[in-house]
KOLDO-445658 format. One record per residue: x, y negated, z of N, C-alpha, C, O, CB in turn; residue in one letter. Coordinates in steps of 0.1 Angstrom, whole numbers, padded with zeros to 4 digits, always signed. Atoms other than C-alpha are relative to their C-alpha. Glycine has a CB too. Layout:
BEGIN
XYZXYZXYZXYZXYZA...
END
This chain:
BEGIN
-0014-0005+0002-0239+0080+0099+0007-0009-0010+0001-0011-0021+0000+0015-0004M-0007+0008+0009-0213+0059+0083+0014+0007-0003+0020+0011+0007+0002-0014+0005V-0013-0005+0003-0182+0072+0065+0008-0011-0007+0003-0017-0017-0002+0013-0010S-0009+0010+0006-0153+0049+0057+0010+0007-0009+0017+0016-0005+0007-0008+0011L-0009-0005+0009-0133+0057+0026+0009-0011-0005+0004-0021-0010-0007+0008-0012E-0010+0010+0005-0101+0038+0017+0007+0007-0011+0013+0018-0009+0010-0006+0011L-0008-0005+0011-0085+0045-0017+0014-0003+0002+0018-0012+0009-0006-0005-0014Q-0014+0002-0001-0048+0047-0020+0005-0014-0005+0015-0019+0000+0008+0010-0007S-0004+0014+0004-0047+0013-0038-0004-0010+0010-0001-0022+0008-0008-0003-0013D+0002+0009-0011-0059-0003-0006+0013-0003+0008+0014-0013+0015-0011+0005+0010A-0013+0002-0007-0023+0000+0006+0010-0005-0010+0010-0003-0022+0005+0014+0006F-0011+0005+0009+0008-0018-0007+0008+0011-0005+0012+0011-0017+0009-0010+0008D-0008-0012+0004+0026+0015-0008-0007+0012+0007-0010+0011+0019+0015-0001+0005K+0007-0011-0005+0010+0049-0003+0008+0013-0005+0009+0015-0017-0015+0001-0004F-0007-0013+0003+0030+0082-0001-0004+0010+0009-0007+0008+0021+0016-0002+0001E+0003-0012-0009+0021+0116+0012+0006+0012-0006+0004+0015-0018-0016+0001+0001F-0006-0013+0004+0040+0148+0011-0006+0011+0009-0006+0009+0021+0015+0000+0000E+0005-0011-0008+0024+0181+0022+0007+0013-0004+0011+0014-0016-0015+0001-0001A-0005-0013+0003+0038+0215+0024-0011+0009-0007-0022+0008-0002+0005+0008+0013K+0010-0008+0007+0020+0238-0001-0008+0010+0009-0020+0012+0006+0006+0007-0012P+0006-0010-0008+0012+0263+0026-0011-0006+0010-0019+0001+0016+0010+0008+0008S+0009+0007-0009-0008+0237+0046-0014+0000-0006-0024-0002+0002+0004-0014+0003E+0013+0000+0006-0037+0239+0021-0007-0013+0001-0019-0014+0002-0009+0010+0007G+0005+0014-0001-0041+0201+0021-0003-0004-0014+0005-0003-0023+0009-0009+0007I+0003+0006+0012-0059+0185-0008+0008-0013-0002+0007-0021+0007-0016-0003-0002V-0009+0011+0001-0034+0160-0021-0006-0014-0002+0000-0024+0001+0010+0003-0011M+0006+0013+0002-0058+0133-0030-0009-0005+0012-0016-0015+0011-0009+0000-0012D+0008+0004-0012-0074+0132+0005+0007+0004+0012+0013+0015+0014-0014+0007-0001E-0006-0003-0013-0060+0129+0040-0011-0003+0010-0017-0014+0011+0013-0009+0002I+0009+0002-0011-0082+0134+0070+0008+0000+0013+0015+0009+0016-0011+0011+0000K-0007+0001-0013-0070+0123+0104-0011-0004+0010-0020-0011+0007+0011-0010+0000I+0009+0004-0011-0088+0120+0137+0006-0012+0007+0017-0010+0014-0003+0012+0010G-0006+0012-0006-0082+0085+0149-0010-0009+0008-0021-0011+0003+0006-0009-0012L+0008+0009-0008-0096+0063+0176+0003-0014-0006+0012-0021-0002+0004+0000+0016D-0002+0012+0008-0099+0033+0153-0001-0013+0009+0007-0022+0007-0011-0002-0011F+0001+0012-0009-0109+0009+0181+0013-0002+0008+0017-0013+0011-0012+0002+0010M-0013+0000-0007-0077+0018+0200+0010-0007-0008+0018-0015-0004+0004+0014+0005K-0010+0006+0009-0056+0009+0170-0003-0015-0002+0006-0023-0001-0001+0007-0014L+0004+0014+0002-0075-0024+0164+0003-0008+0012+0008-0019+0012-0014-0001-0004L-0003+0007-0013-0071-0033+0201+0015-0003+0001+0018-0014+0005-0004+0009+0011G-0015+0003+0000-0033-0030+0198+0003-0011-0011+0012-0019-0008+0008+0013-0002M-0003+0009+0011-0032-0049+0165-0004-0014+0003+0002-0024-0001-0006+0004-0013L+0005+0013-0004-0052-0078+0180+0010-0007+0009+0010-0019+0010-0013+0001+0006R-0010+0006-0010-0024-0084+0206+0011-0008-0007+0016-0017-0001+0006+0011+0008L-0010+0007+0007+0000-0096+0180-0005-0005-0013-0014+0000-0019+0012+0009-0003W+0003+0005+0013-0002-0117+0149+0008+0009-0010+0020+0010-0008+0003-0015-0003E-0007-0009+0009+0006-0093+0120-0005-0003-0014-0017-0005-0016-0001+0014+0005W+0004+0001+0014+0006-0095+0083+0001+0013-0007-0006+0016-0016+0009-0011-0007K-0003-0013+0006+0020-0061+0073+0003+0010+0011+0010+0008+0020+0011-0001-0010K-0001-0011-0010+0018-0029+0092+0004+0013-0008-0002+0016-0018-0012+0002+0009V-0004-0013+0006+0035+0004+0083-0006+0011+0009-0004+0011+0021+0016+0002-0001E+0006-0011-0007+0016+0036+0092+0008+0013-0004+0009+0015-0016-0015+0001-0002L-0006-0013+0003+0034+0070+0094-0006+0011+0009-0008+0009+0021+0016-0001+0002K+0005-0012-0008+0021+0104+0104+0012+0009+0002+0021+0010-0007-0011+0007-0008L-0010-0010-0002+0043+0131+0119-0006+0013+0003-0018+0014+0004+0010-0005+0011D+0004-0014-0002+0041+0168+0125-0006+0002+0014-0014+0011+0017+0011+0010-0002D+0005-0001-0014+0034+0162+0162-0014-0006+0002-0018-0009+0013+0010-0006+0010A+0014+0006+0000+0000+0147+0153+0000-0014+0007-0008-0016+0016-0009+0009+0007E+0000+0014-0005+0009+0111+0161+0001-0009-0012+0006-0006-0023+0013-0003+0009K+0000+0010+0010+0004+0080+0141+0009-0011+0005+0007-0016+0016-0014-0006-0004L-0009+0010-0004+0033+0056+0142-0004-0013-0007-0005-0013-0019+0015+0004-0002F+0003+0013+0005+0024+0019+0137+0011-0009+0002+0016-0011+0014-0014-0006+0007V-0012+0008-0002+0052-0004+0130-0002-0013-0008-0007-0013-0019+0013+0007-0005K-0001+0013+0007+0055-0041+0121+0013-0006+0004+0022+0000+0010-0012-0010+0004S-0013+0006-0003+0083-0066+0123+0001-0004+0015+0012-0007+0019+0002-0012-0008D-0002+0004-0014+0075-0073+0160-0004+0010+0010-0002+0009+0022-0009-0012+0002I+0004-0010-0010+0062-0041+0175+0001+0014-0006-0001+0016-0019-0013-0002+0007F+0001-0014+0004+0063-0003+0173-0010+0006+0010-0009+0004+0022+0014+0008+0000D+0010-0005-0009+0034+0017+0187-0003+0014-0006-0004+0016-0018-0013-0009+0000Y+0005-0013+0005+0024+0054+0185-0013+0004+0007-0015+0001+0018+0011+0011+0003S+0014-0003-0004-0011+0067+0188-0001+0015-0001+0001+0021-0012-0011-0007-0008I+0003-0014+0001-0020+0103+0196-0012+0002-0008-0023-0004-0005-0001+0007+0014G+0012-0002+0008-0044+0116+0170-0009+0010+0007-0004+0019+0015+0004+0005-0014L+0010-0009-0005-0075+0135+0178+0002+0013-0009+0000+0011-0021-0015-0005+0000I-0002-0012+0008-0068+0171+0166-0013+0003-0009-0024+0003-0004+0003+0012+0009P+0011-0003+0009-0089+0180+0136-0008+0012+0004-0020+0014+0002+0005+0002-0014L+0007-0012-0005-0097+0214+0152-0011-0004+0010-0021+0002+0011+0010+0009+0006S+0010+0004-0010-0115+0195+0180-0012-0007-0008-0023-0005-0005+0006-0010+0010V+0011+0007+0008-0134+0173+0154-0008+0010-0007-0021+0008-0008+0007-0009-0010L+0008-0010+0007-0145+0204+0135-0009+0007+0009-0019+0013+0005+0010+0010-0007R+0008-0007-0010-0159+0219+0167-0013-0008+0003-0023-0002+0007+0007+0003+0013K+0011+0008-0002-0183+0190+0169-0010+0003-0011-0008+0001-0022+0003-0015+0000I+0010-0005+0009-0214+0204+0153-0009-0012-0005-0013-0021+0003-0009+0011+0005K+0009+0009+0005-0236+0183+0131-0014+0003+0005-0017+0015+0008+0000-0001-0016K+0014-0002-0004-0272+0178+0142-0007+0009-0010-0008+0005-0022-0007-0013+0003V+0006-0009+0009-0290+0208+0127-0013-0006-0006-0020-0013+0001-0003+0013+0006P+0013+0004+0006-0317+0201+0102-0001-0015-0004-0012-0019-0009-0011+0003+0009G+0001+0014+0005-0308+0164+0094+0001+0000-0015+0010+0005-0021+0012-0008+0007M+0000+0001+0014-0317+0157+0059+0000-0015-0003-0010-0022-0002-0013+0007-0007N-0001+0014+0003-0304+0123+0048-0007-0003-0013-0005+0003-0023+0015-0004+0000F+0008+0003+0012-0328+0107+0024+0006-0011-0009+0002-0012-0020-0013-0005+0005S-0006+0010+0008-0307+0078+0012+0015+0000+0001+0021+0003+0011-0006-0014+0005A-0014+0001+0000-0272+0072+0002+0003-0014-0007-0002-0016-0018+0008+0012-0008H-0002+0014+0005-0260+0036-0004+0014-0003-0002+0023+0001+0006-0006-0010+0010V-0014+0004+0003-0229+0023-0020+0000-0015-0001-0007-0021-0009+0006+0007-0013I+0000+0015+0000-0220-0014-0013+0014-0004-0001+0024+0002+0004-0006-0005+0014V-0013+0006+0001-0190-0035-0022+0005-0004+0013-0003-0010+0021+0000-0011-0011E-0006+0004-0013-0167-0041+0007-0002-0014+0004-0006-0018+0015+0015+0004+0000T+0001+0014-0002-0166-0078+0004-0014-0005+0003-0017-0014+0012+0006-0008-0011E+0014+0003-0002-0204-0081+0002-0004+0004+0014-0011-0003+0021-0009+0007-0011E+0003-0005-0013-0207-0060+0033+0006-0008+0011+0000-0012+0021+0004+0015+0002F-0007+0008-0010-0181-0080+0052-0006-0014+0002-0007-0019+0013+0015-0002-0005R+0007+0013+0000-0198-0113+0043-0013+0001+0008-0016-0008+0016-0003-0006-0014R+0013-0001-0008-0231-0101+0057+0003+0002+0015-0005-0003+0023-0008+0012-0006A-0003-0002-0014-0215-0089+0089+0004-0013+0007+0000-0017+0018+0012+0010+0002I-0005+0013-0005-0198-0123+0094-0012-0009+0002-0013-0017+0012+0009-0007-0010R+0012+0009-0002-0232-0141+0089-0008+0004+0012-0014-0004+0018-0008+0000-0013A+0009-0006-0011-0250-0118+0114+0007+0000+0014-0001+0001+0024-0004+0013-0004M-0006-0002-0013-0224-0117+0142-0003-0011+0010-0002-0009+0022+0015+0000-0002E+0003+0011-0009-0236-0150+0157-0014+0002+0006-0017-0004+0016+0000-0013-0007R+0013-0001-0005-0271-0138+0163-0002+0012+0009-0011+0012+0018-0010+0002-0012L+0003-0012-0008-0269-0103+0178+0012+0010+0000+0021+0009-0008-0012+0008-0006S-0011-0010-0001-0247-0074+0189-0005+0013-0006+0003+0022-0007+0003+0002+0015D+0005-0012+0007-0269-0049+0171-0005-0004-0014-0012-0013-0016-0011+0007+0008V+0004+0003+0014-0273-0048+0133-0008+0012-0005-0003+0024-0003+0012-0003-0009I+0007-0010+0006-0299-0028+0115+0004+0002-0014+0005-0008-0022-0016-0003+0000L-0003-0003+0014-0288-0011+0082-0012+0008-0004-0015+0018+0002+0014+0007-0002L+0012-0008+0004-0318+0001+0063-0003+0000-0015+0003-0007-0023-0012-0005+0007G+0005-0002+0014-0336+0010+0031-0015-0004+0000-0022+0001+0009+0003+0014-0005V+0014+0004+0002-0369-0006+0020-0003+0002-0015+0001-0007-0022-0003-0014+0006D+0002-0003+0015-0380+0009-0013+0014+0003-0006+0021+0012-0002-0007-0012-0007G-0013-0002+0007-0350+0006-0036+0011-0010+0005+0021-0011-0001-0001-0001-0015E-0009+0010-0005-0333-0021-0015+0007+0004+0012+0001+0010+0021-0008-0014+0002Q-0008-0002-0012-0305-0018+0010+0001-0013+0007+0004-0023+0001+0014+0006-0003F+0000+0013-0007-0307-0044+0037+0008+0001+0014+0009+0012+0019-0014-0005+0003Y-0006+0002-0014-0289-0056+0069-0008-0010+0007-0012-0020+0001+0015-0004-0001M+0009+0009-0007-0309-0073+0096+0004-0002+0014+0008+0008+0021-0015+0004-0002E-0002+0002-0014-0304-0089+0130-0012-0009+0005-0017-0017-0003+0014-0007+0003V+0010+0009-0007-0329-0105+0154+0005-0004+0013+0012+0003+0020-0013+0008+0001K-0002+0004-0014-0325-0126+0185-0014-0005+0004-0024-0002-0002+0011-0011+0001D+0013+0004-0006-0352-0143+0206-0008-0008-0010-0020-0007-0010+0003-0008+0012E+0008+0009+0009-0362-0168+0179+0004+0001-0014-0004-0004-0023+0002-0014+0005S-0005+0000+0014-0343-0160+0147+0000+0014-0005+0002+0024+0002+0013-0006-0001D-0002-0012+0007-0343-0132+0122+0008-0003-0013+0005-0012-0020-0014+0007-0004V-0008+0002+0012-0316-0129+0095+0000+0014-0007+0004+0024-0001+0015-0005+0004L+0001-0013+0008-0321-0103+0067+0008-0003-0013+0005-0013-0019-0014+0004-0002R-0008+0001+0012-0296-0098+0039-0003+0012-0008+0000+0023-0004+0015-0002+0003S+0002-0011+0009-0306-0077+0009+0013+0001-0008+0017-0008-0015-0013-0001-0009V-0013-0002+0008-0274-0062-0007-0003+0009-0012-0007+0020-0010+0010+0007+0009L+0000-0007+0012-0275-0051-0042-0012+0009-0002-0012+0021+0001+0012+0009-0001R+0011-0008+0004-0309-0040-0054+0004+0011-0009+0012+0009-0018-0012-0008-0006K-0004-0012+0008-0305-0005-0069+0012+0007+0005+0016+0017-0001+0003-0005-0014G-0012-0007-0005-0276+0005-0047-0004+0013+0008+0004+0020+0012+0008-0009+0009S+0006-0011-0007-0299+0031-0030+0000+0012-0009-0006+0012-0020-0014-0003+0006V+0000-0012+0007-0293+0066-0042-0009+0010+0007-0012+0008+0019+0015+0006-0002K+0009-0010-0005-0315+0096-0037-0014-0006+0001-0017-0014-0008+0004+0005+0015K+0014+0004+0000-0351+0090-0027-0002-0013+0007+0001-0015+0019-0009+0010+0006E+0003+0013-0007-0363+0054-0019-0010+0003+0010-0018+0012+0009-0005-0011-0010P+0010-0002-0011-0383+0050+0012+0001-0012+0009+0005-0023+0005+0002+0013+0008G-0001+0011-0009-0385+0029+0043+0005+0006+0014-0002+0012+0021-0014-0008+0002K-0006-0005-0012-0361+0037+0072+0012-0008+0003+0018-0015-0006+0003+0015-0001F-0012+0008-0004-0332+0022+0091+0007+0007+0012+0002+0016+0018-0004-0014+0005H-0008-0005-0011-0304+0029+0116+0006-0012+0006+0010-0022-0001+0011+0010-0005S-0006+0011-0007-0290+0006+0143+0015+0003+0003+0018+0014+0006-0007-0003+0013S-0015-0001-0003-0252+0000+0147+0004-0012+0008-0001-0023+0007+0008+0002-0013Y-0005+0012-0008-0233-0022+0172+0009-0008-0009+0015-0003-0019+0008+0005+0012T-0008+0009+0007-0216-0052+0158+0015+0004+0001+0023+0003-0008-0002-0015+0005L-0014-0004-0003-0183-0040+0174+0004+0011-0010+0015+0011-0015+0002+0004+0015E-0003-0011+0009-0185-0008+0154+0002-0004-0014+0011+0000-0021-0011+0011+0001Y+0000+0004+0014-0193-0024+0121+0012-0010-0003+0018-0010-0014-0013-0006-0004L-0011+0009+0002-0167-0052+0126+0013+0007-0001+0022+0003-0008+0000-0010+0012S-0012-0007+0000-0140-0027+0133+0002+0007-0014+0013+0007-0019+0000+0011+0011A-0001-0005+0014-0148-0010+0100+0004-0010-0010+0013-0008-0018-0013+0007-0004M-0003+0011+0009-0146-0043+0082+0015-0004+0001+0021-0006-0009-0009-0012+0003C-0014+0003-0002-0112-0051+0097+0009+0010-0006+0020+0007-0011+0003-0002+0015K-0008-0010+0006-0099-0018+0085+0000+0000-0015+0009+0006-0021-0005+0013+0005G+0001+0001+0014-0109-0027+0050+0005-0013-0006+0004-0016-0018-0014+0002-0004M-0004+0013+0004-0093-0061+0049+0008-0001-0013+0006-0010-0021+0007-0007+0011T-0009+0001+0011-0066-0054+0023-0005+0009-0012+0002+0009-0022+0014+0004+0004H+0004-0009+0010-0086-0030+0002-0006-0009-0012-0012-0019-0010-0011+0009+0005A+0006+0006+0012-0096-0040-0034-0009+0011-0006-0005+0022-0007+0011-0005-0010Q+0010-0009+0007-0126-0025-0051-0004+0012+0008-0007+0022+0003+0005+0004-0013N+0005-0011-0008-0134-0003-0022-0014-0001+0003-0020-0012+0002+0008+0000+0014N+0014-0001-0003-0168+0008-0013-0002+0004+0014+0005+0013+0019-0008+0009-0010H+0004-0006-0013-0184+0013+0020-0010+0011-0004-0020+0009-0010-0008-0010+0010L+0007-0011+0005-0197+0047+0013-0001+0011+0011+0010+0017+0014+0006+0006-0013S+0013+0002+0003-0221+0058+0026-0008-0003+0013-0004+0001+0024-0006+0012-0007S+0009+0000-0011-0249+0048+0048-0010+0011-0003-0017+0010-0013-0007-0015+0001L+0010-0011+0002-0270+0079+0052-0011-0002+0010-0009-0002+0022+0006+0014+0001A+0011+0003-0009-0304+0072+0066-0009+0013+0000-0013+0018-0011-0008-0012-0004C+0010-0011-0001-0327+0100+0078-0014-0005+0002-0016-0016+0008+0004+0010+0012A+0014+0005-0002-0364+0097+0076-0005+0000+0014-0015-0006+0017-0009+0009-0009K+0003+0000-0014-0365+0104+0113+0001-0013+0006-0004-0015+0017+0008+0011+0007S-0001+0013-0005-0356+0068+0118-0011-0009-0004-0010-0021-0002+0014-0006-0003T+0011+0008+0005-0387+0056+0101-0008-0007+0011-0011-0001+0021-0010+0009-0008L+0007+0008-0010-0404+0028+0120-0011-0008-0006-0019-0015+0001+0009-0009+0008Q
END
């Protein structure tokens, strides 16, 4: 499971107004967004700056100097209905600098479409294999929180690359967290 968190300083300008009756925590905004759909549209044009606006009709408006696009959001009520797998106890929590993670993804994208993110003792690593090559990158010894062990999870390059693209303008952001369950032990 991967959770992507962007702090407000990742944006050139960040404003949010909520009605007090909505019960929204002002330092956190949760939206249901098909991130791949948004990236697909952004890839069609060269863009340097994009304005994102939310409205009450649960749409995200994306605007740049050359296009306007609106995306229907996934209602949070639907997302809340998706139950977590019962009994999953995540044994590791890893915090990695965004740029370090991004560099490792770039290095690995030439070898495979599947990347292993894992924990080996107190080390967090990323690894890809193809027919003849293995590339393993150990990121920040000591970045593993909770109990050290030996386990991993596989993710597609497309999924991890989309996350990296979403973090391009962020400064001092962390990819938080890779949670690995011991059930993935191999």
